[in-house]
C-alpha positions in Angstrom: 8.1 -40.6 -9.3 8.8 -38.8 -6.1 12.0 -39.3 -4.5 12.3 -40.9 -1.0 13.0 -37.6 0.8 10.1 -35.9 -1.0 7.8 -38.8 -0.1 8.9 -38.3 3.6 8.2 -34.5 3.2 4.6 -35.2 2.0 3.9 -37.6 5.0 5.1 -35.1 7.3 2.9 -32.3 5.9 -0.4 -34.2 5.9 -1.5 -31.6 8.5 -0.1 -28.6 6.8 -2.7 -25.6 7.0 -4.2 -24.4 3.7 -2.7 -20.9 4.4 0.6 -22.2 4.3 0.0 -23.8 1.0 -1.4 -20.5 -0.3 1.7 -18.8 0.7 3.9 -21.3 -1.1 1.9 -20.9 -4.3 2.4 -17.3 -4.0 6.3 -17.7 -4.4 6.2 -19.6 -7.5 6.4 -18.3 -10.9 3.3 -18.5 -13.3 0.6 -18.6 -10.7 -1.4 -15.3 -10.3 -4.9 -14.1 -9.7 -5.9 -14.9 -13.3 -5.2 -18.7 -13.3 -5.0 -19.9 -9.9 -8.7 -21.1 -9.7 -8.0 -23.1 -12.9 -4.9 -24.8 -11.6 -6.7 -25.6 -8.2 -9.6 -27.1 -10.2 -7.1 -29.2 -12.0 -5.2 -30.5 -9.2 -8.2 -30.3 -6.4 -6.6 -27.9 -4.0 -3.8 -25.6 -3.2 -2.0 -28.6 -1.4 -2.6 -30.6 -4.9 -0.6 -28.2 -6.9 2.3 -28.3 -4.3 2.4 -32.2 -4.3 1.6 -32.7 -8.0 4.2 -34.8 -9.8 6.5 -33.3 -12.4 4.8 -35.5 -15.0 1.4 -34.0 -14.0 2.7 -30.6 -14.3 4.3 -31.0 -17.7 0.9 -32.3 -19.1 -0.2 -28.7 -18.8 1.2 -26.6 -21.6 2.9 -23.3 -20.8 3.9 -23.8 -17.2 7.4 -22.2 -16.5 10.1 -24.6 -15.2 9.9 -23.2 -11.6 6.5 -24.4 -11.3 7.0 -27.7 -12.8 9.9 -28.6 -10.7 9.0 -30.6 -7.7 12.1 -29.3 -5.9 11.1 -25.8 -6.3 7.6 -26.2 -5.0 8.7 -28.1 -1.8 11.4 -25.5 -1.3 8.5 -22.7 -1.4 6.7 -24.9 1.0 9.3 -24.7 3.5 9.7 -21.0 3.1 5.8 -20.6 3.4 5.9 -22.7 6.8 8.4 -20.4 8.3 6.4 -17.4 7.0 3.1 -18.9 8.5 4.9 -19.4 11.9 5.9 -15.7 11.8 2.3 -14.3 10.7 0.8 -16.3 13.7 2.7 -14.2 16.2 1.8 -10.7 14.6 -1.3 -8.8 13.5 -0.3 -8.9 9.9 -3.3 -10.4 7.9 -2.6 -12.6 4.8 -5.5 -12.0 2.2 -5.9 -14.8 -0.6 -7.2 -13.8 -3.9 -10.1 -16.0 -3.5 -11.2 -14.7 -0.1 -13.7 -11.8 0.4 -11.2 -9.3 1.5 -9.1 -9.5 -1.6 -9.7 -6.1 -3.8 -12.2 -7.1 -6.4 -10.6 -4.6 -8.9 -7.5 -6.9 -9.0 -9.2 -10.4 -9.4 -8.7 -11.9 -12.6 -5.9 -9.6 -13.8 -2.7 -11.2 -15.1 0.2 -10.7 -12.8 -2.0 -9.8 -10.0 -0.5 -11.4 -6.6 -2.5 -14.3 -5.3 -1.6 -13.2 -1.7 -1.3 -9.9 -0.1 -0.5 -9.0 3.4 -1.9 -6.1 5.4 -1.2 -4.4 8.6 -4.6 -2.6 9.4 -7.8 -2.7 7.6 -8.2 -2.9 3.9 -11.9 -2.6 3.0 -11.7 -1.5 -0.7 -14.7 -3.2 -2.1 -17.8 -1.1 -2.9 -15.8 2.1 -2.3 -14.1 4.7 -4.6 -10.3 4.4 -4.5 -8.3 7.3 -5.7 -4.6 6.6 -6.1 -2.4 9.6 -6.0 1.2 9.3 -7.1 4.0 11.6 -8.2 7.5 12.7 -7.7 9.7 12.3 -4.6 10.7 15.9 -5.3 7.4 17.5 -4.7 7.1 21.3 -5.1 4.8 23.4 -2.8 2.6 23.8 -5.8 2.2 19.9 -6.0 1.8 19.6 -2.2 -0.7 22.2 -2.0 -2.8 20.7 -4.8 -2.6 17.4 -3.2 -3.8 18.7 0.0 -6.7 20.5 -1.6 -7.7 17.6 -3.7 -7.9 15.3 -0.9 -9.9 17.7 1.2 -12.4 18.3 -1.5 -12.8 14.5 -2.0 -13.5 14.1 1.8 -16.1 16.8 1.5 -17.5 15.4 -1.7 -17.4 11.7 -0.8 -16.1 10.8 2.7 -16.2 7.1 1.9 -13.3 7.6 -0.4 -10.1 5.8 0.1 -6.6 7.3 -0.7 -4.0 4.9 -2.0 -0.2 5.7 -2.6 3.2 4.3 -1.8 4.4 6.0 1.3 7.4 7.4 -0.5 8.8 11.0 -0.1 7.2 13.9 -2.1 3.7 13.4 -3.3 3.1 10.0 -1.8 3.4 11.0 1.8 1.7 14.3 1.2 -1.5 12.4 0.0 -1.3 10.0 3.1 -0.9 13.2 5.3 -3.7 15.0 3.5 -6.1 11.9 3.9 -5.4 11.6 7.7 -6.1 15.5 8.1 -9.2 15.1 6.1 -10.5 12.0 7.9 -10.2 9.7 4.8 -9.0 6.2 5.2 -5.5 5.8 3.4 -3.6 2.9 2.4 0.2 2.6 1.5 1.4 -0.1 -0.9 5.0 -0.9 0.0 7.7 -2.4 -1.8 9.1 -4.6 1.0 7.9 -7.0 3.8 6.0 -5.7 6.7 8.7 -6.4 9.5 9.8 -2.8 8.6 8.7 0.4 7.2 10.6 2.2 4.4 11.4 4.9 4.7 12.0 4.9 8.3 11.0 8.6 8.6 7.5 7.6 7.7 6.9 5.1 10.5 4.7 7.5 12.5 2.5 8.4 9.6 2.1 4.5 8.8 1.1 3.9 12.3 -1.3 6.9 12.3 -2.8 5.3 9.1 -3.4 2.0 10.6 -5.0 3.5 13.7 -7.3 5.5 11.6 -8.7 2.6 9.8 -6.3 2.5 7.0 -3.6 0.1 6.1 -0.1 -0.7 4.9 -0.1 -3.4 2.1 2.4 -5.6 0.5 2.7 -8.7 -1.7 6.3 -9.6 0.0 7.0 -11.9 2.7 7.8 -10.2 6.0 11.7 -10.0 5.8 11.9 -9.0 2.0 13.9 -5.8 1.8 12.9 -2.6 -0.5 15.0 -3.5 -3.5 14.7 -1.4 -6.6 12.8 -3.8 -8.7 10.1 -4.1 -6.0 9.2 -0.2 -6.4 8.3 -0.6 -10.0 6.3 -4.0 -9.2 4.2 -2.4 -6.5 3.2 0.2 -8.8 0.8 -2.2 -10.7 -1.0 -2.7 -7.3 -1.4 0.9 -6.8 -2.9 1.3 -10.3 -5.0 -1.8 -10.1 -6.6 -0.9 -6.7 -7.8 2.5 -7.9 -11.0 3.5 -9.4 -9.1 6.5 -10.8 -5.2 7.4 -10.8 -4.0 11.1 -10.3 -0.4 12.1 -11.2 0.4 15.3 -9.4 3.9 15.9 -10.4 6.4 14.0 -12.6 9.3 14.3 -14.9 8.9 12.9 -18.4 10.6 9.6 -17.1 9.4 9.6 -13.4 8.5 6.4 -11.7 4.9 7.6 -11.3 4.5 6.9 -15.1 5.0 3.2 -14.6 1.7 3.2 -12.5 0.0 5.1 -15.4 1.0 2.4 -17.7 -0.4 -0.2 -15.6 -3.5 2.0 -14.9 -4.2 2.3 -18.6 -3.8 -1.4 -19.2 -6.3 -2.1 -16.4 -8.9 0.4 -17.8 -8.5 2.9 -15.0 -9.3 6.7 -15.8 -5.9 8.8 -15.4 -5.7 12.3 -14.3 -2.7 14.6 -14.3 -2.2 18.1 -12.8 -0.9 20.5 -15.5 1.9 22.8 -14.8 4.1 25.5 -16.4 6.1 24.2 -19.6 9.2 25.3 -17.9 8.7 23.2 -14.8 10.7 20.0 -14.7 8.4 18.3 -12.3 5.3 19.1 -14.4 6.7 18.1 -17.8 5.7 14.4 -17.4 2.0 15.5 -16.5 2.0 17.9 -19.4 3.0 15.3 -21.8 0.5 12.9 -20.4 -2.2 15.3 -21.1 -0.9 16.4 -24.6 -0.7 12.6 -25.6 -4.3 11.9 -24.6 -3.2 9.4 -21.7 -4.5 11.5 -19.0 -7.3 14.0 -18.4 -6.6 17.5 -16.9 -7.4 17.9 -13.3 -8.0 20.9 -11.6 -10.2 20.1 -8.5 -11.9 17.0 -7.2 -15.0 17.5 -9.4 -13.0 15.9 -12.3 -12.8 12.5 -10.3 -16.5 12.7 -8.9 -17.9 13.3 -12.4 -15.7 10.5 -13.9 -16.7 8.0 -11.5 -20.3 9.0 -11.3 -20.4 9.6 -7.4 -23.3 10.9 -5.9 -22.8 14.6 -4.6 -23.7 15.5 -1.3 -26.2 18.2 -0.7 -25.2 21.3 1.1 -27.2 20.3 4.0 -25.3 17.1 4.1 -22.0 18.8 3.8 -22.7 21.2 6.4 -20.9 20.2 9.7 -21.1 22.8 12.6 -18.1 22.9 14.6 -20.1 21.8 17.7 -20.6 18.3 16.1 -16.9 18.1 15.2 -16.1 18.5 18.9 -18.8 16.1 20.3 -17.3 13.4 22.3 -14.1 15.3 23.2 -12.9 15.0 26.8 -12.1 18.0 29.0 -8.4 17.7 28.3 -9.0 17.7 24.6 -11.3 20.7 24.9 -8.6 22.7 27.0 -6.2 21.9 24.3 -8.5 23.5 21.6 -9.1 26.5 23.8 -5.3 27.0 24.3 -4.7 27.0 20.7 -7.7 29.4 20.0 -6.4 31.9 22.4 -2.9 31.8 21.0 -2.6 31.5 17.2 0.2 29.0 16.3 0.6 28.0 19.8 3.6 25.8 20.5 3.9 22.6 22.6 5.3 24.4 25.6 2.7 26.9 25.6 -0.2 24.4 25.3 1.4 22.2 28.0 1.7 25.2 30.5 -1.9 26.3 29.9 -3.5 22.8 30.2 -1.1 21.5 32.8 -0.6 18.4 30.7 2.6 16.5 30.8 4.4 16.7 27.2 4.0 12.9 26.6 0.4 13.1 27.4 0.0 16.2 25.5 1.4 14.6 22.4 -0.9 11.9 22.3 -4.0 14.3 22.5 -2.3 16.5 19.7 -2.1 13.7 17.4 -5.6 12.4 18.0 -7.0 16.0 17.5 -4.9 16.1 14.2 -6.2 12.9 13.2 -9.8 14.3 13.5 -9.0 17.1 11.4 -9.6 19.5 14.3 -6.1 21.0 14.3 -3.1 21.0 12.1 0.7 21.2 12.9 2.9 23.9 11.5 6.8 24.6 11.6 8.4 24.8 15.1 6.1 22.3 17.0 3.1 24.8 16.6 -0.6 24.0 16.1 -3.4 25.9 14.6 -7.2 25.4 14.6 -8.9 23.9 11.4 -12.4 24.6 12.6 -14.4 27.5 13.9 -14.1 27.2 17.8 -15.9 29.0 20.7 -13.6 29.3 23.7 -16.7 29.2 25.8 -17.7 25.7 24.5 -18.0 22.9 27.1 -17.2 19.2 26.7 
């Protein structure tokens, strides 16, 4: 029987919104994307699960104490109410596992979260998703391969989404390569979305969102990036994927936990081989030797494994004029400045174009996101396309 206090809480929550109850359920142990529908069917609704008596809960075998306890469920509801209020004042989107926007590849899998939170778009369904993971101590070899792999995927199948974890090393190299190649990219993070960790990658995260990608998490907005969360988020990176690529890793690297989740979920795994003397290739070499991962040398391995249709040469051909269609006179003047001075720096471009530094920077970011230029050391820029300095906007 409910206590007087809990009865009052129930009466006060008659108008509680469905999203609030869903957030509350996401905080309870024993509920995931594999069993939530059955529980809702048993108790009639998300609200019905929260407000069920302990006697009703105990009638279902195997439920954990935290789910059986009425007090735990109402405590979760109080937390959920505060979270719903916060979300209502932000652009963060909660996605319930029964809704259309929830990734199909994660539905029905044990321990998949019932609620995801995203900043930006997250249109995974019906598109190939390649998760690229690896060491935080990436070498030039690993970064170079990541850039080439993503560029080749963009050429072969531009609908591809690149997923990683926004960490230092291979993760951020994958996100940056996707931005440069014009692919949507999604970061799965180990904390709430009121912040970005590491802070050094906030700009990349903003560019990802602005380019049609997203930052995604299973955690409430104020949850800190604790160590256990990083391993937990790896299961999402693996399950979102059509294929997982490990670029560099030691034999005990964190990326290998993503591999384990991928194998359980039935996702194909690829690994970049390296020299047997290289520490950060040792994990990849072992994955290949043990038959856990297939050797990858180019995007063809993924395209073939996923059975993606290849673009014809005519479809792949993209003359520079089409790439510059729609550019305004200021953007064209920036391209001309870079074309006339290889590795032009900010000061030079600003002087030639007469654009103030803050205006110039906004244009440079936009041109880099479109893959027309790339940044190099020393605040310098290079063209990434053939360009006729006599071109007109």
